[in-house]
C-alpha positions in Angstrom: -27.9 -6.0 -2.5 -24.8 -4.1 -0.8 -22.3 -1.8 -2.5 -18.9 -3.3 -3.2 -16.7 -1.1 -1.4 -13.7 -1.6 0.9 -14.3 -0.9 4.3 -12.1 0.2 7.5 -14.2 -1.9 9.9 -13.8 -5.6 10.1 -17.2 -6.7 8.9 -16.2 -10.1 7.5 -14.3 -11.5 10.6 -10.9 -10.9 9.2 -9.2 -10.0 12.3 -7.0 -13.4 12.3 -5.8 -12.5 8.8 -5.4 -9.0 9.5 -3.2 -10.1 12.5 -1.2 -12.8 10.5 -0.6 -10.0 7.6 0.5 -7.3 10.2 3.0 -9.6 11.8 4.4 -10.5 8.5 5.0 -7.1 7.3 6.4 -5.9 10.7 8.8 -8.8 11.5 12.2 -7.9 10.7 13.5 -11.4 10.3 11.1 -11.9 7.4 12.2 -8.8 5.3 12.5 -8.4 2.5 8.7 -9.7 2.1 6.5 -9.8 -0.9 2.9 -10.8 0.3 0.1 -11.8 -2.3 -3.6 -11.6 -1.3 -5.6 -14.0 -3.4 -9.3 -14.4 -3.3 -12.6 -14.1 -5.6 -14.0 -10.9 -6.7 -15.8 -9.4 -3.6 -14.1 -11.6 -1.0 -12.9 -8.7 1.0 -9.2 -8.4 -0.3 -9.3 -4.5 -0.5 -10.9 -4.4 3.0 -8.3 -6.7 4.5 -5.6 -4.4 3.1 -7.4 -1.2 4.1 -7.7 -2.4 7.8 -4.1 -3.7 8.0 -3.0 -0.4 6.6 -4.7 1.2 9.5 -2.9 -0.9 12.0 0.5 -0.1 10.4 -0.2 3.7 10.4 -0.7 3.5 14.1 3.0 2.4 14.7 5.0 5.6 15.7 8.5 6.0 17.2 6.9 8.7 19.3 3.8 10.8 19.5 4.9 13.6 17.3 6.4 11.4 14.5 4.5 10.1 11.5 3.9 6.3 11.1 7.3 4.0 10.8 5.3 2.8 7.5 4.6 4.3 4.2 1.4 2.8 3.1 0.4 3.4 -0.7 -3.0 2.9 -2.1 -3.1 1.6 -5.9 -5.7 0.5 -8.2 -4.4 -1.5 -10.9 -7.9 -1.4 -12.8 -6.9 2.1 -14.2 -4.3 0.6 -16.5 -4.7 -1.3 -19.9 -1.3 -3.0 -20.4 1.2 -4.5 -18.2 3.9 -1.9 -18.8 1.5 1.1 -17.7 0.9 -0.8 -14.6 4.6 -1.3 -13.6 5.6 2.3 -14.3 2.3 3.7 -12.5 2.9 1.4 -9.4 6.6 2.3 -9.1 5.8 6.1 -9.5 3.1 6.0 -6.9 5.5 4.2 -4.4 8.3 6.6 -5.1 6.0 9.6 -4.9 4.8 8.4 -1.5 8.5 8.1 -0.3 9.5 11.6 -1.6 6.3 12.9 0.3 7.7 11.7 3.4 10.9 13.7 2.8 13.1 10.7 3.0 15.9 10.2 0.4 14.4 13.3 -1.6 17.4 13.5 -4.0 18.2 9.8 -4.9 14.3 9.0 -5.1 13.7 11.7 -7.2 16.2 10.9 -9.7 15.0 7.2 -9.5 11.8 8.2 -10.2 12.8 10.5 -13.1 14.3 7.4 -14.6 11.1 5.2 -14.1 9.0 7.5 -16.3 8.1 10.7 -14.5 4.5 11.1 -13.3 2.7 8.3 -15.3 -0.6 7.5 -13.7 -0.1 8.0 -10.1 -3.2 6.9 -8.3 -5.7 9.5 -6.9 -6.6 7.6 -3.8 -3.1 7.7 -2.1 
């Protein structure tokens, strides 16, 4: 019996899926983009996201700058109803953008209108 924990190593042969998702997320001609990952419980969706996140965080404008991408971890299992999930997800994304010191003023006011600090994910 193996633990059902996501991994940062490709133990499932997902390299082709990581490459496809990476290209979709980084190709300017496809933006804006919404991507969905569908699969059975335990099929590796979280691992695929974690591995892709690692690849995105490697992209930098120069050695000194942070990654060009802001990647946000979010676990919807913590929230009971649909409204809580929407507010928590929006708050988590806005917190991540604010932490990168981008658009601090306008994002801060948007965050306040979303509902404050409702349920930000601890795994950010």
